[in-house]
Phi, psi and omega in degrees: 000121176279136178238157175301129178057017180070023182290158178304148183299330179292343176259013189230009177269157179300318184296324186262008185247142171267349184237136176243135183236121177249140174248144181228091183279069185243136178212054188270342185236002181297147191247353178227268179289124177259155177130004180292341176293340177272354184303312182301318180293319176300317179297313182295319178297317179296321181298329180287351183242021177246156176289144186261004173262127179265115186296317184302312184263354181055044180228167170243089189303333183296339182294341175284350177091130177228117185260120173285106188268015177094178181242153172261112187255001180301124179216023181290331175198159178302320182292321178294321177297315181300316180295321179294318178294319179301313182293319179295317179296315180301318179298313182290330180292351173292344177273090184296150176080012178241147180273125177272130176228152183219142174235124179266181022072162175286172192288344178297341180294342182284340185301310182292322181288320177296322179302312182292316181296321179295333177284332183272325187245124178282163177050053184272131168259131174256112179263113184252119171258119193194152172279336188242149181290325180055042185248019179285135178300322174204157180211132182053038174082011183224140174273356179253026178281157180296335177284355181246017193305324183239014177301310180297318178301322180291330179285327189255337191226180177274096182270129176237122185249132185229131176093008185295132176211017176203132179198161174268149181302329178302329185281344184303326181291342183258358182302131177291112188300128177077005184232024175246124181248094182290148184299322182290334177281321177301322183298336183245018184228103181293342184258017189298326182295315178296324177297320177295315183300329179296337183263351185249127182204167173067220177282134188230133169249121180258123175242122185243111169275125185297344175286357171298328179283154175297139181297348175293335179245345180219073186281336190266075178218165191301315181225084183286111182263134178294157174084030185270185182290153177256166191296302188291318176299324179294317177298322178298317177299310184298318180300318182290329176293315178297325180290319185278322193243175175260092180285115185258344181192155170207157174224159173230131186223170170074027167282123186248140174288139179193170176299340180244040186284334191300314181301318180287324177297318180290323174301316181294324178295315178294321179299312179301314183292324175299318180293325174295323178296317180293322176298320183298315186278338183251351181280128183253014182292000000 
């Protein structure tokens, strides 16, 4: 039996776990760098090679239990994939008191999971860390394209975007007013984390495209944009979100296979585990 990060089986059953992890190895609509379908396996392999004690929080987050809930392998069309992720997420959300997590795959995999989480939790804030706005209503004939990843979320929920530094002029009309934190503004604002926190409240779904990070620390992603977020400030933001709000789900997407994939794979593994640590210390369930 394979377990997340190689943890003991007693910490990896659905009954004994507070965290559920779904993988979606999908890369059907990406338009430049291909290989995000290999992301989940790269992430799982890296997770098996990291230390399980978190120095910052002085905890072992795996002890709360992490259940590998299987993968969504549907890839016949973007729409079919979105529906399959939606149904899988909806099914798992029947397990109350557990944190739903997902690892992609390209960013389109988030559409279905956000849809399901939004149906279960009222007053949802979607916190998006990303280089790109992903606000196109449709792209290349599909509403389930990676360029449309948060269009629906923006229509239905409180969308907060952080790290943005690339967009099409078409998307400007859809920007959530007062809730977009552009990378060039973050670079000149020492108070940006508190400014973000003012816009984030209640139930929260965090979606992290790894291209939100600067390519100097996360190069192996589909479209690595210069000028991205750095490691420790991002962790500070995430920790404060977990402390302030009720984080009900999160995903990490766009880890791409490449000859230099290991640094980004290990970053994604540490990022996921850090978020489990923050959930562990601030979760009161």
